[in-house]
PDB file of N, H, CA, C and O in Angstrom:
ATOM      1  N   MET A   1     126.345  58.772 129.749  1.00  0.00           N
ATOM      2  CA  MET A   1     125.159  58.672 128.935  1.00  0.00           C
ATOM      3  C   MET A   1     124.367  59.978 128.939  1.00  0.00           C
ATOM      4  O   MET A   1     124.033  60.508 127.879  1.00  0.00           O
ATOM      5  N   ILE A   2     124.069  60.496 130.130  1.00  0.00           N
ATOM      6  H   ILE A   2     124.340  60.065 130.991  1.00  0.00           H
ATOM      7  CA  ILE A   2     123.318  61.749 130.232  1.00  0.00           C
ATOM      8  C   ILE A   2     124.153  62.907 129.702  1.00  0.00           C
ATOM      9  O   ILE A   2     123.625  63.800 129.039  1.00  0.00           O
ATOM     10  N   ASN A   3     125.464  62.900 129.993  1.00  0.00           N
ATOM     11  H   ASN A   3     125.892  62.174 130.531  1.00  0.00           H
ATOM     12  CA  ASN A   3     126.328  63.962 129.478  1.00  0.00           C
ATOM     13  C   ASN A   3     126.339  63.993 127.955  1.00  0.00           C
ATOM     14  O   ASN A   3     126.322  65.066 127.350  1.00  0.00           O
ATOM     15  N   VAL A   4     126.365  62.824 127.341  1.00  0.00           N
ATOM     16  H   VAL A   4     126.378  61.953 127.832  1.00  0.00           H
ATOM     17  CA  VAL A   4     126.387  62.744 125.879  1.00  0.00           C
ATOM     18  C   VAL A   4     125.077  63.270 125.312  1.00  0.00           C
ATOM     19  O   VAL A   4     125.082  64.012 124.329  1.00  0.00           O
ATOM     20  N   LEU A   5     123.958  62.896 125.917  1.00  0.00           N
ATOM     21  H   LEU A   5     123.954  62.294 126.715  1.00  0.00           H
ATOM     22  CA  LEU A   5     122.663  63.372 125.449  1.00  0.00           C
ATOM     23  C   LEU A   5     122.532  64.879 125.620  1.00  0.00           C
ATOM     24  O   LEU A   5     122.032  65.568 124.732  1.00  0.00           O
ATOM     25  N   MET A   6     122.975  65.381 126.748  1.00  0.00           N
ATOM     26  H   MET A   6     123.381  64.820 127.470  1.00  0.00           H
ATOM     27  CA  MET A   6     122.895  66.819 127.015  1.00  0.00           C
ATOM     28  C   MET A   6     123.788  67.595 126.050  1.00  0.00           C
ATOM     29  O   MET A   6     123.382  68.639 125.538  1.00  0.00           O
ATOM     30  N   ARG A   7     124.967  67.111 125.803  1.00  0.00           N
ATOM     31  H   ARG A   7     125.297  66.263 126.218  1.00  0.00           H
ATOM     32  CA  ARG A   7     125.888  67.778 124.885  1.00  0.00           C
ATOM     33  C   ARG A   7     125.327  67.782 123.460  1.00  0.00           C
ATOM     34  O   ARG A   7     125.416  68.791 122.761  1.00  0.00           O
ATOM     35  N   ASN A   8     124.753  66.662 123.031  1.00  0.00           N
ATOM     36  H   ASN A   8     124.681  65.842 123.599  1.00  0.00           H
ATOM     37  CA  ASN A   8     124.140  66.597 121.703  1.00  0.00           C
ATOM     38  C   ASN A   8     122.975  67.580 121.574  1.00  0.00           C
ATOM     39  O   ASN A   8     122.811  68.232 120.544  1.00  0.00           O
ATOM     40  N   PHE A   9     122.179  67.675 122.624  1.00  0.00           N
ATOM     41  H   PHE A   9     122.312  67.145 123.462  1.00  0.00           H
ATOM     42  CA  PHE A   9     121.052  68.602 122.606  1.00  0.00           C
ATOM     43  C   PHE A   9     121.532  70.040 122.489  1.00  0.00           C
ATOM     44  O   PHE A   9     120.996  70.809 121.690  1.00  0.00           O
ATOM     45  N   LEU A  10     122.535  70.413 123.276  1.00  0.00           N
ATOM     46  H   LEU A  10     122.971  69.789 123.925  1.00  0.00           H
ATOM     47  CA  LEU A  10     123.041  71.781 123.249  1.00  0.00           C
ATOM     48  C   LEU A  10     123.715  72.118 121.928  1.00  0.00           C
ATOM     49  O   LEU A  10     123.652  73.262 121.479  1.00  0.00           O
ATOM     50  N   GLU A  11     124.350  71.157 121.308  1.00  0.00           N
ATOM     51  H   GLU A  11     124.402  70.227 121.673  1.00  0.00           H
ATOM     52  CA  GLU A  11     124.996  71.417 120.026  1.00  0.00           C
ATOM     53  C   GLU A  11     123.981  71.606 118.909  1.00  0.00           C
ATOM     54  O   GLU A  11     124.237  72.358 117.969  1.00  0.00           O
ATOM     55  N   LYS A  12     122.849  70.947 118.991  1.00  0.00           N
ATOM     56  H   LYS A  12     122.642  70.336 119.755  1.00  0.00           H
ATOM     57  CA  LYS A  12     121.834  71.054 117.947  1.00  0.00           C
ATOM     58  C   LYS A  12     121.006  72.315 118.072  1.00  0.00           C
ATOM     59  O   LYS A  12     120.543  72.850 117.065  1.00  0.00           O
ATOM     60  N   GLU A  13     120.812  72.801 119.285  1.00  0.00           N
ATOM     61  H   GLU A  13     121.189  72.366 120.103  1.00  0.00           H
ATOM     62  CA  GLU A  13     119.994  73.993 119.508  1.00  0.00           C
ATOM     63  C   GLU A  13     120.875  75.231 119.422  1.00  0.00           C
ATOM     64  O   GLU A  13     121.762  75.437 120.250  1.00  0.00           O
ATOM     65  N   LYS A  14     120.619  76.047 118.415  1.00  0.00           N
ATOM     66  H   LYS A  14     119.899  75.880 117.742  1.00  0.00           H
ATOM     67  CA  LYS A  14     121.416  77.265 118.213  1.00  0.00           C
ATOM     68  C   LYS A  14     120.729  78.504 118.754  1.00  0.00           C
ATOM     69  O   LYS A  14     121.334  79.577 118.773  1.00  0.00           O
ATOM     70  N   GLY A  15     119.496  78.390 119.190  1.00  0.00           N
ATOM     71  H   GLY A  15     119.005  77.519 119.174  1.00  0.00           H
ATOM     72  CA  GLY A  15     118.781  79.545 119.724  1.00  0.00           C
ATOM     73  C   GLY A  15     117.792  80.097 118.718  1.00  0.00           C
ATOM     74  O   GLY A  15     117.579  79.529 117.646  1.00  0.00           O
ATOM     75  N   LEU A  16     117.197  81.211 119.087  1.00  0.00           N
ATOM     76  H   LEU A  16     117.369  81.672 119.957  1.00  0.00           H
ATOM     77  CA  LEU A  16     116.194  81.833 118.233  1.00  0.00           C
ATOM     78  C   LEU A  16     116.852  82.647 117.134  1.00  0.00           C
ATOM     79  O   LEU A  16     117.887  83.279 117.347  1.00  0.00           O
ATOM     80  N   GLY A  17     116.254  82.625 115.982  1.00  0.00           N
ATOM     81  H   GLY A  17     115.414  82.112 115.809  1.00  0.00           H
ATOM     82  CA  GLY A  17     116.740  83.419 114.872  1.00  0.00           C
ATOM     83  C   GLY A  17     116.058  84.770 114.826  1.00  0.00           C
ATOM     84  O   GLY A  17     115.143  85.048 115.601  1.00  0.00           O
ATOM     85  N   THR A  18     116.510  85.600 113.917  1.00  0.00           N
ATOM     86  H   THR A  18     117.253  85.375 113.287  1.00  0.00           H
ATOM     87  CA  THR A  18     115.972  86.945 113.783  1.00  0.00           C
ATOM     88  C   THR A  18     114.504  86.928 113.371  1.00  0.00           C
ATOM     89  O   THR A  18     113.714  87.741 113.850  1.00  0.00           O
ATOM     90  N   VAL A  19     114.142  86.021 112.500  1.00  0.00           N
ATOM     91  H   VAL A  19     114.784  85.360 112.111  1.00  0.00           H
ATOM     92  CA  VAL A  19     112.757  85.957 112.033  1.00  0.00           C
ATOM     93  C   VAL A  19     111.809  85.660 113.186  1.00  0.00           C
ATOM     94  O   VAL A  19     110.742  86.268 113.278  1.00  0.00           O
ATOM     95  N   GLU A  20     112.175  84.747 114.056  1.00  0.00           N
ATOM     96  H   GLU A  20     113.042  84.253 113.981  1.00  0.00           H
ATOM     97  CA  GLU A  20     111.320  84.414 115.193  1.00  0.00           C
ATOM     98  C   GLU A  20     111.153  85.602 116.125  1.00  0.00           C
ATOM     99  O   GLU A  20     110.056  85.848 116.626  1.00  0.00           O
ATOM    100  N   ILE A  21     112.226  86.337 116.362  1.00  0.00           N
ATOM    101  H   ILE A  21     113.118  86.137 115.955  1.00  0.00           H
ATOM    102  CA  ILE A  21     112.155  87.519 117.235  1.00  0.00           C
ATOM    103  C   ILE A  21     111.246  88.574 116.616  1.00  0.00           C
ATOM    104  O   ILE A  21     110.430  89.173 117.316  1.00  0.00           O
ATOM    105  N   VAL A  22     111.376  88.806 115.317  1.00  0.00           N
ATOM    106  H   VAL A  22     112.038  88.320 114.748  1.00  0.00           H
ATOM    107  CA  VAL A  22     110.539  89.796 114.634  1.00  0.00           C
ATOM    108  C   VAL A  22     109.066  89.393 114.696  1.00  0.00           C
ATOM    109  O   VAL A  22     108.203  90.247 114.896  1.00  0.00           O
ATOM    110  N   ILE A  23     108.772  88.117 114.528  1.00  0.00           N
ATOM    111  H   ILE A  23     109.473  87.423 114.366  1.00  0.00           H
ATOM    112  CA  ILE A  23     107.386  87.648 114.605  1.00  0.00           C
ATOM    113  C   ILE A  23     106.831  87.835 116.009  1.00  0.00           C
ATOM    114  O   ILE A  23     105.688  88.262 116.170  1.00  0.00           O
ATOM    115  N   ILE A  24     107.615  87.525 117.011  1.00  0.00           N
ATOM    116  H   ILE A  24     108.544  87.178 116.879  1.00  0.00           H
ATOM    117  CA  ILE A  24     107.169  87.707 118.403  1.00  0.00           C
ATOM    118  C   ILE A  24     106.882  89.175 118.683  1.00  0.00           C
ATOM    119  O   ILE A  24     105.858  89.496 119.288  1.00  0.00           O
ATOM    120  N   ILE A  25     107.764  90.070 118.256  1.00  0.00           N
ATOM    121  H   ILE A  25     108.595  89.809 117.765  1.00  0.00           H
ATOM    122  CA  ILE A  25     107.564  91.502 118.476  1.00  0.00           C
ATOM    123  C   ILE A  25     106.316  91.983 117.739  1.00  0.00           C
ATOM    124  O   ILE A  25     105.541  92.770 118.283  1.00  0.00           O
ATOM    125  N   ALA A  26     106.115  91.514 116.500  1.00  0.00           N
ATOM    126  H   ALA A  26     106.744  90.875 116.058  1.00  0.00           H
ATOM    127  CA  ALA A  26     104.938  91.924 115.732  1.00  0.00           C
ATOM    128  C   ALA A  26     103.652  91.479 116.413  1.00  0.00           C
ATOM    129  O   ALA A  26     102.678  92.231 116.452  1.00  0.00           O
ATOM    130  N   VAL A  27     103.642  90.275 116.944  1.00  0.00           N
ATOM    131  H   VAL A  27     104.434  89.664 116.912  1.00  0.00           H
ATOM    132  CA  VAL A  27     102.450  89.779 117.645  1.00  0.00           C
ATOM    133  C   VAL A  27     102.193  90.602 118.901  1.00  0.00           C
ATOM    134  O   VAL A  27     101.045  90.948 119.182  1.00  0.00           O
ATOM    135  N   LEU A  28     103.234  90.921 119.660  1.00  0.00           N
ATOM    136  H   LEU A  28     104.166  90.640 119.432  1.00  0.00           H
ATOM    137  CA  LEU A  28     103.057  91.716 120.876  1.00  0.00           C
ATOM    138  C   LEU A  28     102.551  93.119 120.567  1.00  0.00           C
ATOM    139  O   LEU A  28     101.684  93.635 121.272  1.00  0.00           O
ATOM    140  N   VAL A  29     103.087  93.740 119.515  1.00  0.00           N
ATOM    141  H   VAL A  29     103.791  93.321 118.942  1.00  0.00           H
ATOM    142  CA  VAL A  29     102.620  95.072 119.118  1.00  0.00           C
ATOM    143  C   VAL A  29     101.169  95.002 118.666  1.00  0.00           C
ATOM    144  O   VAL A  29     100.376  95.882 119.000  1.00  0.00           O
ATOM    145  N   GLY A  30     100.811  93.972 117.914  1.00  0.00           N
ATOM    146  H   GLY A  30     101.455  93.257 117.642  1.00  0.00           H
ATOM    147  CA  GLY A  30      99.430  93.805 117.480  1.00  0.00           C
ATOM    148  C   GLY A  30      98.479  93.652 118.648  1.00  0.00           C
ATOM    149  O   GLY A  30      97.405  94.254 118.657  1.00  0.00           O
ATOM    150  N   ILE A  31      98.855  92.861 119.624  1.00  0.00           N
ATOM    151  H   ILE A  31      99.728  92.372 119.617  1.00  0.00           H
ATOM    152  CA  ILE A  31      98.020  92.682 120.820  1.00  0.00           C
ATOM    153  C   ILE A  31      97.885  93.991 121.577  1.00  0.00           C
ATOM    154  O   ILE A  31      96.800  94.325 122.054  1.00  0.00           O
ATOM    155  N   ALA A  32      98.985  94.738 121.691  1.00  0.00           N
ATOM    156  H   ALA A  32      99.866  94.467 121.304  1.00  0.00           H
ATOM    157  CA  ALA A  32      98.947  96.022 122.391  1.00  0.00           C
ATOM    158  C   ALA A  32      98.023  97.001 121.673  1.00  0.00           C
ATOM    159  O   ALA A  32      97.297  97.751 122.327  1.00  0.00           O
ATOM    160  N   LEU A  33      98.037  97.007 120.338  1.00  0.00           N
ATOM    161  H   LEU A  33      98.626  96.397 119.807  1.00  0.00           H
ATOM    162  CA  LEU A  33      97.155  97.909 119.595  1.00  0.00           C
ATOM    163  C   LEU A  33      95.692  97.495 119.706  1.00  0.00           C
ATOM    164  O   LEU A  33      94.810  98.347 119.812  1.00  0.00           O
ATOM    165  N   ILE A  34      95.439  96.218 119.682  1.00  0.00           N
ATOM    166  H   ILE A  34      96.156  95.526 119.596  1.00  0.00           H
ATOM    167  CA  ILE A  34      94.054  95.741 119.780  1.00  0.00           C
ATOM    168  C   ILE A  34      93.466  96.050 121.156  1.00  0.00           C
ATOM    169  O   ILE A  34      92.319  96.482 121.260  1.00  0.00           O
ATOM    170  N   PHE A  35      94.245  95.830 122.201  1.00  0.00           N
ATOM    171  H   PHE A  35      95.178  95.479 122.117  1.00  0.00           H
ATOM    172  CA  PHE A  35      93.754  96.020 123.569  1.00  0.00           C
ATOM    173  C   PHE A  35      94.263  97.312 124.192  1.00  0.00           C
ATOM    174  O   PHE A  35      94.414  97.396 125.411  1.00  0.00           O
ATOM    175  N   ARG A  36      94.528  98.321 123.364  1.00  0.00           N
ATOM    176  H   ARG A  36      94.405  98.253 122.374  1.00  0.00           H
ATOM    177  CA  ARG A  36      95.099  99.584 123.860  1.00  0.00           C
ATOM    178  C   ARG A  36      94.213 100.230 124.912  1.00  0.00           C
ATOM    179  O   ARG A  36      94.700 100.662 125.957  1.00  0.00           O
ATOM    180  N   GLU A  37      92.933 100.296 124.648  1.00  0.00           N
ATOM    181  H   GLU A  37      92.537  99.945 123.800  1.00  0.00           H
ATOM    182  CA  GLU A  37      91.997 100.925 125.586  1.00  0.00           C
ATOM    183  C   GLU A  37      91.989 100.205 126.935  1.00  0.00           C
ATOM    184  O   GLU A  37      92.023 100.848 127.985  1.00  0.00           O
ATOM    185  N   ALA A  38      91.943  98.888 126.906  1.00  0.00           N
ATOM    186  H   ALA A  38      91.915  98.366 126.053  1.00  0.00           H
ATOM    187  CA  ALA A  38      91.932  98.100 128.145  1.00  0.00           C
ATOM    188  C   ALA A  38      93.247  98.256 128.902  1.00  0.00           C
ATOM    189  O   ALA A  38      93.248  98.321 130.131  1.00  0.00           O
ATOM    190  N   ILE A  39      94.362  98.315 128.184  1.00  0.00           N
ATOM    191  H   ILE A  39      94.361  98.262 127.186  1.00  0.00           H
ATOM    192  CA  ILE A  39      95.663  98.471 128.830  1.00  0.00           C
ATOM    193  C   ILE A  39      95.759  99.825 129.518  1.00  0.00           C
ATOM    194  O   ILE A  39      96.237  99.917 130.649  1.00  0.00           O
ATOM    195  N   ILE A  40      95.305 100.882 128.838  1.00  0.00           N
ATOM    196  H   ILE A  40      94.917 100.807 127.919  1.00  0.00           H
ATOM    197  CA  ILE A  40      95.347 102.226 129.434  1.00  0.00           C
ATOM    198  C   ILE A  40      94.470 102.282 130.676  1.00  0.00           C
ATOM    199  O   ILE A  40      94.875 102.840 131.695  1.00  0.00           O
ATOM    200  N   ASN A  41      93.270 101.708 130.601  1.00  0.00           N
ATOM    201  H   ASN A  41      92.941 101.254 129.773  1.00  0.00           H
ATOM    202  CA  ASN A  41      92.382 101.697 131.777  1.00  0.00           C
ATOM    203  C   ASN A  41      92.981 100.894 132.924  1.00  0.00           C
ATOM    204  O   ASN A  41      92.876 101.295 134.083  1.00  0.00           O
ATOM    205  N   PHE A  42      93.609  99.765 132.612  1.00  0.00           N
ATOM    206  H   PHE A  42      93.694  99.439 131.670  1.00  0.00           H
ATOM    207  CA  PHE A  42      94.223  98.919 133.634  1.00  0.00           C
ATOM    208  C   PHE A  42      95.349  99.666 134.353  1.00  0.00           C
ATOM    209  O   PHE A  42      95.421  99.662 135.582  1.00  0.00           O
ATOM    210  N   VAL A  43      96.223 100.304 133.577  1.00  0.00           N
ATOM    211  H   VAL A  43      96.164 100.307 132.578  1.00  0.00           H
ATOM    212  CA  VAL A  43      97.350 101.040 134.169  1.00  0.00           C
ATOM    213  C   VAL A  43      96.844 102.226 134.981  1.00  0.00           C
ATOM    214  O   VAL A  43      97.379 102.517 136.051  1.00  0.00           O
ATOM    215  N   THR A  44      95.826 102.908 134.487  1.00  0.00           N
ATOM    216  H   THR A  44      95.391 102.672 133.618  1.00  0.00           H
ATOM    217  CA  THR A  44      95.254 104.037 135.222  1.00  0.00           C
ATOM    218  C   THR A  44      94.680 103.581 136.558  1.00  0.00           C
ATOM    219  O   THR A  44      94.886 104.236 137.580  1.00  0.00           O
ATOM    220  N   ASP A  45      93.962 102.460 136.554  1.00  0.00           N
ATOM    221  H   ASP A  45      93.795 101.928 135.724  1.00  0.00           H
ATOM    222  CA  ASP A  45      93.408 101.930 137.807  1.00  0.00           C
ATOM    223  C   ASP A  45      94.509 101.551 138.796  1.00  0.00           C
ATOM    224  O   ASP A  45      94.384 101.804 139.995  1.00  0.00           O
ATOM    225  N   ILE A  46      95.579 100.949 138.298  1.00  0.00           N
ATOM    226  H   ILE A  46      95.680 100.744 137.324  1.00  0.00           H
ATOM    227  CA  ILE A  46      96.695 100.581 139.176  1.00  0.00           C
ATOM    228  C   ILE A  46      97.331 101.826 139.778  1.00  0.00           C
ATOM    229  O   ILE A  46      97.634 101.862 140.970  1.00  0.00           O
ATOM    230  N   MET A  47      97.535 102.854 138.945  1.00  0.00           N
ATOM    231  H   MET A  47      97.289 102.825 137.976  1.00  0.00           H
ATOM    232  CA  MET A  47      98.158 104.078 139.452  1.00  0.00           C
ATOM    233  C   MET A  47      97.272 104.758 140.487  1.00  0.00           C
ATOM    234  O   MET A  47      97.777 105.284 141.478  1.00  0.00           O
ATOM    235  N   GLU A  48      95.967 104.755 140.272  1.00  0.00           N
ATOM    236  H   GLU A  48      95.557 104.328 139.467  1.00  0.00           H
ATOM    237  CA  GLU A  48      95.060 105.338 141.264  1.00  0.00           C
ATOM    238  C   GLU A  48      95.135 104.577 142.581  1.00  0.00           C
ATOM    239  O   GLU A  48      95.105 105.186 143.650  1.00  0.00           O
ATOM    240  N   ASN A  49      95.233 103.249 142.514  1.00  0.00           N
ATOM    241  H   ASN A  49      95.257 102.754 141.646  1.00  0.00           H
ATOM    242  CA  ASN A  49      95.304 102.449 143.735  1.00  0.00           C
ATOM    243  C   ASN A  49      96.638 102.605 144.448  1.00  0.00           C
ATOM    244  O   ASN A  49      96.682 102.638 145.678  1.00  0.00           O
ATOM    245  N   VAL A  50      97.732 102.703 143.687  1.00  0.00           N
ATOM    246  H   VAL A  50      97.697 102.677 142.688  1.00  0.00           H
ATOM    247  CA  VAL A  50      99.049 102.800 144.303  1.00  0.00           C
ATOM    248  C   VAL A  50      99.262 104.179 144.917  1.00  0.00           C
ATOM    249  O   VAL A  50      99.703 104.291 146.060  1.00  0.00           O
ATOM    250  N   PHE A  51      98.949 105.229 144.158  1.00  0.00           N
ATOM    251  H   PHE A  51      98.590 105.137 143.228  1.00  0.00           H
ATOM    252  CA  PHE A  51      99.230 106.577 144.632  1.00  0.00           C
ATOM    253  C   PHE A  51      98.090 107.159 145.448  1.00  0.00           C
ATOM    254  O   PHE A  51      98.308 108.065 146.252  1.00  0.00           O
ATOM    255  N   GLY A  52      96.876 106.654 145.254  1.00  0.00           N
ATOM    256  H   GLY A  52      96.699 105.918 144.601  1.00  0.00           H
ATOM    257  CA  GLY A  52      95.740 107.111 146.041  1.00  0.00           C
ATOM    258  C   GLY A  52      95.348 108.548 145.775  1.00  0.00           C
ATOM    259  O   GLY A  52      94.591 109.138 146.546  1.00  0.00           O
ATOM    260  N   ASP A  53      95.851 109.117 144.698  1.00  0.00           N
ATOM    261  H   ASP A  53      96.465 108.637 144.071  1.00  0.00           H
ATOM    262  CA  ASP A  53      95.573 110.511 144.389  1.00  0.00           C
ATOM    263  C   ASP A  53      95.290 110.623 142.892  1.00  0.00           C
ATOM    264  O   ASP A  53      96.022 110.069 142.071  1.00  0.00           O
ATOM    265  N   ASP A  54      94.238 111.332 142.549  1.00  0.00           N
ATOM    266  H   ASP A  54      93.644 111.782 143.216  1.00  0.00           H
ATOM    267  CA  ASP A  54      93.872 111.464 141.145  1.00  0.00           C
ATOM    268  C   ASP A  54      94.741 112.463 140.392  1.00  0.00           C
ATOM    269  O   ASP A  54      94.709 112.496 139.162  1.00  0.00           O
ATOM    270  N   SER A  55      95.515 113.273 141.100  1.00  0.00           N
ATOM    271  H   SER A  55      95.542 113.246 142.099  1.00  0.00           H
ATOM    272  CA  SER A  55      96.301 114.301 140.402  1.00  0.00           C
ATOM    273  C   SER A  55      97.356 113.695 139.489  1.00  0.00           C
ATOM    274  O   SER A  55      97.622 114.240 138.418  1.00  0.00           O
ATOM    275  N   ILE A  56      97.959 112.583 139.883  1.00  0.00           N
ATOM    276  H   ILE A  56      97.743 112.140 140.753  1.00  0.00           H
ATOM    277  CA  ILE A  56      98.966 111.937 139.039  1.00  0.00           C
ATOM    278  C   ILE A  56      98.313 111.382 137.787  1.00  0.00           C
ATOM    279  O   ILE A  56      98.846 111.516 136.686  1.00  0.00           O
ATOM    280  N   VAL A  57      97.162 110.762 137.960  1.00  0.00           N
ATOM    281  H   VAL A  57      96.729 110.654 138.855  1.00  0.00           H
ATOM    282  CA  VAL A  57      96.456 110.203 136.813  1.00  0.00           C
ATOM    283  C   VAL A  57      95.978 111.325 135.899  1.00  0.00           C
ATOM    284  O   VAL A  57      96.027 111.184 134.677  1.00  0.00           O
ATOM    285  N   ASN A  58      95.518 112.430 136.467  1.00  0.00           N
ATOM    286  H   ASN A  58      95.478 112.544 137.460  1.00  0.00           H
ATOM    287  CA  ASN A  58      95.069 113.555 135.652  1.00  0.00           C
ATOM    288  C   ASN A  58      96.229 114.201 134.908  1.00  0.00           C
ATOM    289  O   ASN A  58      96.039 114.724 133.810  1.00  0.00           O
ATOM    290  N   ASP A  59      97.421 114.173 135.483  1.00  0.00           N
ATOM    291  H   ASP A  59      97.575 113.748 136.375  1.00  0.00           H
ATOM    292  CA  ASP A  59      98.594 114.717 134.800  1.00  0.00           C
ATOM    293  C   ASP A  59      98.908 113.927 133.543  1.00  0.00           C
ATOM    294  O   ASP A  59      99.378 114.488 132.553  1.00  0.00           O
ATOM    295  N   LEU A  60      98.651 112.627 133.578  1.00  0.00           N
ATOM    296  H   LEU A  60      98.269 112.171 134.382  1.00  0.00           H
ATOM    297  CA  LEU A  60      98.904 111.807 132.390  1.00  0.00           C
ATOM    298  C   LEU A  60      97.902 112.087 131.283  1.00  0.00           C
ATOM    299  O   LEU A  60      98.239 112.006 130.102  1.00  0.00           O
ATOM    300  N   ASN A  61      96.676 112.415 131.658  1.00  0.00           N
ATOM    301  H   ASN A  61      96.402 112.481 132.617  1.00  0.00           H
ATOM    302  CA  ASN A  61      95.625 112.746 130.700  1.00  0.00           C
ATOM    303  C   ASN A  61      95.521 111.685 129.620  1.00  0.00           C
ATOM    304  O   ASN A  61      95.813 111.950 128.454  1.00  0.00           O
ATOM    305  N   SER A  62      95.108 110.487 130.002  1.00  0.00           N
ATOM    306  H   SER A  62      94.871 110.272 130.949  1.00  0.00           H
ATOM    307  CA  SER A  62      95.059 109.366 129.066  1.00  0.00           C
ATOM    308  C   SER A  62      94.102 109.612 127.914  1.00  0.00           C
ATOM    309  O   SER A  62      94.287 109.040 126.840  1.00  0.00           O
ATOM    310  N   THR A  63      93.090 110.439 128.099  1.00  0.00           N
ATOM    311  H   THR A  63      92.940 110.904 128.971  1.00  0.00           H
ATOM    312  CA  THR A  63      92.201 110.734 126.974  1.00  0.00           C
ATOM    313  C   THR A  63      92.932 111.519 125.905  1.00  0.00           C
ATOM    314  O   THR A  63      92.654 111.356 124.717  1.00  0.00           O
ATOM    315  N   GLY A  64      93.859 112.364 126.310  1.00  0.00           N
ATOM    316  H   GLY A  64      94.084 112.496 127.275  1.00  0.00           H
ATOM    317  CA  GLY A  64      94.666 113.096 125.338  1.00  0.00           C
ATOM    318  C   GLY A  64      95.567 112.171 124.550  1.00  0.00           C
ATOM    319  O   GLY A  64      95.810 112.393 123.364  1.00  0.00           O
ATOM    320  N   ILE A  65      96.056 111.153 125.192  1.00  0.00           N
ATOM    321  H   ILE A  65      95.859 110.972 126.155  1.00  0.00           H
ATOM    322  CA  ILE A  65      96.893 110.170 124.504  1.00  0.00           C
ATOM    323  C   ILE A  65      96.066 109.461 123.444  1.00  0.00           C
ATOM    324  O   ILE A  65      96.521 109.279 122.314  1.00  0.00           O
ATOM    325  N   ARG A  66      94.872 109.068 123.800  1.00  0.00           N
ATOM    326  H   ARG A  66      94.503 109.216 124.717  1.00  0.00           H
ATOM    327  CA  ARG A  66      94.019 108.357 122.845  1.00  0.00           C
ATOM    328  C   ARG A  66      93.551 109.265 121.725  1.00  0.00           C
ATOM    329  O   ARG A  66      93.494 108.828 120.576  1.00  0.00           O
ATOM    330  N   ASP A  67      93.209 110.528 122.021  1.00  0.00           N
ATOM    331  H   ASP A  67      93.256 110.883 122.954  1.00  0.00           H
ATOM    332  CA  ASP A  67      92.693 111.426 121.002  1.00  0.00           C
ATOM    333  C   ASP A  67      93.759 111.851 120.005  1.00  0.00           C
ATOM    334  O   ASP A  67      93.472 112.011 118.819  1.00  0.00           O
ATOM    335  N   ASN A  68      94.974 112.034 120.471  1.00  0.00           N
ATOM    336  H   ASN A  68      95.207 111.905 121.435  1.00  0.00           H
ATOM    337  CA  ASN A  68      96.051 112.509 119.602  1.00  0.00           C
ATOM    338  C   ASN A  68      96.695 111.393 118.783  1.00  0.00           C
ATOM    339  O   ASN A  68      97.373 111.675 117.795  1.00  0.00           O
ATOM    340  N   ASN A  69      96.503 110.157 119.163  1.00  0.00           N
ATOM    341  H   ASN A  69      95.953 109.927 119.966  1.00  0.00           H
ATOM    342  CA  ASN A  69      97.155 109.043 118.482  1.00  0.00           C
ATOM    343  C   ASN A  69      96.139 108.050 117.935  1.00  0.00           C
ATOM    344  O   ASN A  69      96.230 106.850 118.193  1.00  0.00           O
ATOM    345  N   LYS A  70      95.186 108.551 117.189  1.00  0.00           N
ATOM    346  H   LYS A  70      95.113 109.526 116.980  1.00  0.00           H
ATOM    347  CA  LYS A  70      94.172 107.662 116.628  1.00  0.00           C
ATOM    348  C   LYS A  70      94.741 106.879 115.467  1.00  0.00           C
ATOM    349  O   LYS A  70      95.573 107.373 114.706  1.00  0.00           O
ATOM    350  N   ILE A  71      94.282 105.661 115.347  1.00  0.00           N
ATOM    351  H   ILE A  71      93.606 105.260 115.965  1.00  0.00           H
ATOM    352  CA  ILE A  71      94.681 104.808 114.233  1.00  0.00           C
ATOM    353  C   ILE A  71      93.565 104.869 113.191  1.00  0.00           C
ATOM    354  O   ILE A  71      92.395 104.655 113.508  1.00  0.00           O
ATOM    355  N   ASN A  72      93.932 105.155 111.977  1.00  0.00           N
ATOM    356  H   ASN A  72      94.883 105.328 111.719  1.00  0.00           H
ATOM    357  CA  ASN A  72      92.932 105.256 110.905  1.00  0.00           C
ATOM    358  C   ASN A  72      92.633 103.916 110.320  1.00  0.00           C
ATOM    359  O   ASN A  72      91.814 103.810 109.407  1.00  0.00           O
TER     360      ASN A  72
END
């Protein structure tokens, strides 16, 4: 009984299609663009805590990333 139900379920489910994957990627990119500033600050804070040295964070120069890649 359970084997029959499980087999029927697996046969009906074919997985995600291309459209669903594209929509998921578009939503993730949109979220990343909306919260870009917060994400950069979060990663910078983590790197400062992990490495304990500002030189690595200064090498990344996150302000340069933001200034050179403005969205119009």
